[in-house]
C-alpha positions, -999 to 999 in steps of 0.1 A, spaced: -347 134 -405 -363 103 -419 -376 71 -405 -366 35 -410 -348 17 -440 -365 -6 -463 -341 -30 -480 -338 -38 -519 -345 -76 -512 -378 -64 -493 -387 -37 -521 -419 -49 -543 -412 -62 -579 -396 -48 -610 -436 -41 -619 -431 -16 -594 -408 6 -611 -411 -3 -646 -444 -1 -671 -445 -16 -701 -453 20 -719 -424 34 -723 -426 70 -702 -415 103 -724 -385 104 -698 -369 75 -709 -370 84 -747 -358 121 -739 -325 101 -722 -326 80 -754 -327 106 -776 -300 126 -760 -275 96 -754 -280 89 -795 -281 121 -810 -274 153 -786 -241 173 -803 -220 163 -775 -209 139 -755 -230 140 -719 -226 122 -686 -260 104 -687 -256 93 -651 -254 128 -635 -282 142 -664 -306 118 -650 -295 121 -615 -305 160 -621 -340 148 -634 -347 123 -606 -339 158 -584 -363 177 -602 -389 155 -600 -385 149 -563 -388 185 -559 -423 185 -567 -432 165 -539 -422 177 -508 -386 187 -492 -380 161 -472 -384 132 -504 -343 133 -518 -324 107 -541 -289 104 -528 -264 91 -554 -243 58 -547 -213 83 -539 -230 97 -507 -255 66 -496 -224 50 -474 -217 82 -453 -257 93 -452 -263 59 -436 -234 58 -413 -249 86 -395 -277 68 -387 -259 38 -380 -242 54 -354 -205 41 -364 -185 40 -397 -156 24 -398 -117 47 -398 -92 53 -375 -107 70 -345 -95 104 -348 -106 138 -346 -88 166 -367 -91 202 -377 -80 221 -406 -52 245 -393 -28 269 -419 -38 244 -442 -26 215 -419 -45 184 -405 -42 186 -369 -54 157 -350 -75 174 -316 -84 144 -302 -80 108 -301 -106 82 -293 -93 59 -265 -85 24 -273 -93 31 -311 -70 22 -344 -53 57 -339 -51 53 -303 -33 18 -306 -10 30 -333 6 55 -309 -11 89 -324 -17 120 -304 -31 148 -298 -13 175 -315 7 152 -344 0 171 -377 -7 148 -405 18 148 -438 13 123 -457 -23 95 -459 -10 68 -478 7 83 -508 -11 113 -509 9 144 -494 -15 164 -472 -1 189 -455 2 223 -471 -25 208 -496 -61 230 -496 -81 199 -498 -110 202 -475 -121 182 -444 -147 161 -463 -117 148 -489 -95 141 -459 -121 122 -441 -131 97 -470 -90 90 -472 -92 81 -435 -122 61 -437 -129 27 -453 -135 -8 -448 -132 -26 -419 -100 -44 -416 -85 -23 -445 -48 -5 -431 -39 31 -441 -8 41 -435 -3 79 -420 30 102 -423 29 129 -396 49 156 -375 59 150 -339 79 174 -324 95 183 -352 102 149 -354 87 133 -387 70 95 -379 50 69 -400 16 45 -387 4 17 -403 -31 15 -388 -57 -11 -394 -97 2 -397 -121 -6 -372 -157 4 -363 -158 39 -348 -189 51 -327 -208 80 -341 -227 91 -305 -257 102 -302 -254 115 -264 -234 145 -259 -236 152 -227 -246 137 -200 -239 142 -160 -257 157 -127 -259 195 -127 -270 192 -87 -275 165 -63 -310 160 -80 -307 170 -113 -293 156 -144 -286 164 -180 -289 146 -212 -280 158 -242 -290 141 -275 -278 151 -311 -295 126 -334 -316 94 -330 -297 67 -347 -299 31 -344 -281 30 -310 -295 65 -299 -316 45 -270 -292 20 -262 -264 50 -253 -296 71 -234 -301 40 -210 -262 39 -208 -262 76 -197 -292 78 -177 -282 47 -155 -251 63 -138 -277 91 -129 -301 74 -116 -275 55 -92 -259 94 -85 -292 102 -67 -315 116 -103 -343 131 -90 -353 156 -116 -338 161 -156 -330 184 -183 -331 168 -217 -313 191 -248 -326 183 -278 -316 215 -294 -299 218 -330 -310 180 -332 -327 173 -364 -340 135 -357 -333 102 -373 -350 72 -367 -385 68 -355 -382 37 -330 -356 51 -312 -379 83 -301 -404 61 -292 -386 42 -270 -368 71 -250 -406 84 -252 -415 51 -235 -390 60 -203 -410 89 -194 -446 79 -202 -468 55 -181 -492 30 -188 -503 20 -224 -501 57 -237 -501 68 -274 -465 82 -284 -473 86 -320 -495 73 -352 -486 75 -385 -510 69 -417 -501 77 -452 -521 70 -485 -505 38 -489 -499 30 -458 -522 21 -431 -523 38 -395 -500 24 -372 -501 33 -334 -470 35 -313 -476 31 -274 -456 23 -242 -453 -12 -235 -433 -14 -204 -421 9 -173 -400 28 -177 -370 44 -159 -381 80 -155 -417 79 -155 -426 101 -121 -394 126 -120 -395 161 -132 -389 165 -165 -381 197 -188 -371 193 -223 -351 220 -240 -361 221 -280 -354 252 -307 -356 257 -342 -331 226 -352 -354 205 -332 -364 183 -359 -386 152 -371 -379 123 -344 -371 153 -317 -404 165 -324 -423 131 -323 -407 131 -285 -413 166 -277 -455 167 -288 -455 128 -269 -442 148 -240 -461 182 -243 -492 168 -253 -494 142 -217 -483 174 -198 -453 151 -191 -426 176 -193 -421 216 -194 -404 226 -228 -386 253 -228 -370 272 -256 -382 287 -291 -405 269 -316 -390 232 -333 -386 230 -367 -419 215 -377 -416 184 -400 -445 160 -399 -435 136 -427 -423 104 -421 -396 87 -448 -386 58 -457 -353 45 -476 -358 23 -505 -322 9 -522 -321 12 -558 -300 -10 -578 -267 12 -586 -260 15 -551 -281 48 -550 -315 55 -527 -341 69 -527 -356 87 -495 -396 89 -500 -420 105 -477 -446 79 -470 -472 90 -441 -477 116 -418 -471 116 -382 -490 126 -358 -490 136 -319 -507 117 -293 -542 141 -295 -539 147 -330 -518 172 -339 -499 174 -375 -471 198 -368 -457 201 -406 -448 233 -420 -464 246 -452 -442 235 -483 -463 247 -513 -441 274 -520 -410 253 -530 -381 237 -508 -363 272 -507 -390 292 -495 -395 263 -468 -358 260 -456 -359 302 -454 -389 303 -434 -366 285 -405 -336 307 -413 -358 337 -417 -371 334 -378 -334 352 -372 -343 385 -389 -381 389 -375 -391 391 -338 -399 352 -335 -363 346 -315 -365 375 -296 -400 386 -284 -421 356 -270 -454 369 -287 -438 370 -324 -439 329 -323 -457 323 -357 -471 286 -348 -505 297 -331 -526 293 -358 -544 265 -371 -565 239 -349 -564 247 -313 -559 213 -294 -562 205 -255 -536 185 -237 -547 158 -210 -539 191 -184 -563 216 -203 -533 237 -215 -542 249 -251 -518 240 -281 -518 242 -319 -514 217 -348 -494 240 -375 -458 249 -379 -438 228 -350 -444 231 -318 -445 258 -295 -426 260 -263 -439 263 -228 -413 290 -219 -398 308 -246 -360 318 -246 -353 345 -266 -318 345 -288 -296 369 -270 -280 384 -306 -266 417 -284 -230 401 -275 -227 389 -313 -214 413 -341 -197 407 -375 -163 403 -361 -176 379 -332 -187 360 -367 -157 364 -385 -141 346 -353 -163 319 -354 -162 317 -395 -128 311 -393 -125 287 -366 -107 311 -347 -115 296 -313 -106 266 -317 -72 267 -327 -67 291 -301 -82 264 -276 -64 239 -297 -28 257 -290 -35 266 -256 -43 228 -246 -10 218 -265 14 244 -247 -4 247 -211 -2 205 -201 13 211 -167 -22 232 -159 -43 213 -179 -30 181 -160 -46 202 -127 -81 200 -136 -96 161 -128 -131 166 -140 -151 197 -158 -161 206 -125 -130 213 -113 -120 233 -146 -155 257 -141 -143 263 -103 -107 267 -111 -98 278 -145 -106 316 -162 -91 335 -190 -65 361 -180 -56 394 -191 -29 379 -206 -49 349 -220 -74 376 -234 -46 394 -250 -31 360 -267 -68 353 -280 -75 390 -295 -36 387 -314 -46 352 -326 -76 370 -344 -53 395 -361 -38 371 -376 -74 358 -388 -76 397 -401 -104 406 -372 -100 433 -347 -115 425 -312 -93 447 -294 -123 467 -285 -155 448 -274 -187 451 -256 -184 435 -217 -212 416 -228 -192 406 -261 -163 398 -242 -175 377 -214 -190 355 -244 -163 348 -266 -146 339 -231 -171 312 -217 -165 298 -255 -132 296 -254 -131 284 -217 -156 258 -237 -136 249 -260 -105 244 -244 -127 216 -224 -134 199 -250 -96 197 -257 -96 180 -222 -129 160 -216 -147 161 -258 -182 173 -259 -184 166 -223 -169 190 -213 -176 216 -237 -215 213 -230 -204 211 -190 -192 242 -195 -208 261 -219 -243 256 -197 -230 273 -170 -239 302 -185 -269 291 -212 -299 313 -208 -323 278 -219 -302 257 -189 -306 288 -166 -347 287 -171 -346 249 -167 -330 250 -135 -356 274 -126 -388 249 -137 -372 224 -119 -361 237 -88 -393 257 -81 -415 238 -89 -439 258 -115 
């Protein structure tokens, strides 16, 4: 949830970091190094000191150790270097659940269902190592090789795979919901998000797009410029999209610069408590100009701008340098004076009070009131309130359901169903075909309850509502096995209350 980069060669000089007079922190580190009774890992101690110092600023100014920086940057770069597979850990075994078409793993012959035994010389089968450790072993520099020993149909095979660029896509799904209504879901704002968005928008327009649902739920943000570019596709003229200001940063305005590709079509944006930062910039601009109807729940409430400074030891500092404001001058940043823990707890606590279930309990109707271009009243604190509130339905979510999600029971079942029912799977040519032609049979449900029982979860007796919810999650997860995220969202959206409301608004001209 940050904006922009600042490489070391463009940073201020040494005088920016060092003063001639030694600080107490430097003296203390020297004393610990030279006089402390035991050996101390000074680097770790210094990292802890830096984190403690930053915690006194704001929740979004953070220090990123060198060993974490590459993975952190990859997400916003929109790519990493690896072999191009998706995997899950079932029964302490790395199972390939998807292979990127034309990726390195695909070219080496890997297929869904392969079970890894070794990565190079490291045994992975039956090893309780977590997924992140496997991920690190599979990733590496472009052009380097990794040897995979795997099991397929009881036969042991081996492949030497050359790592290459693997895209981290921002567009989870894009498809036509009706002859006129399209849907696009964005999961982040990386350096390639705008390009991906335009590549998704073009075929929808060719298919007859007149109205659009843009899904930003759970989108934690990313790079400011990418949100601005997308906003420019929806807003006309030279409209202000956002502006930033800080003590050491001059005010900077971001305005529309060109004719957009969707300036007049009806637009609904889905948002929730996971929509943050760059997402809120886009949502705020569209709401202030009355360009879109916002549906869902109150957004996260992050109105701070970070800049990344790369440090000499290959670590980095992500420092808050400015605040951003919506076109009519709103800062939607939540208070953080009670500390980082309380700041993040405020979001999770929304699930434990009426905020998520009753519209009149939304807590951002405070602070200064503003008027949008069309005269609608909006507020400046605590995130962005939707125009139409969608309650979180918790009635079909029991403790047993929670355990199912925690233990990945659904994804494991969907994976095995996919492998064991290839003849059936091949009869479906698209997610639309799957939606029309596949439902869980009584036998399928019994198979699932048996799988849950093996995970020590009893769902033999559940309410009709809970069974319906779980069944659709299973169907969606099977669709993901076939068509990845595109399939998952096309299926899960058929029962999504936010989607239903968005369609109602678009179709009835509310």
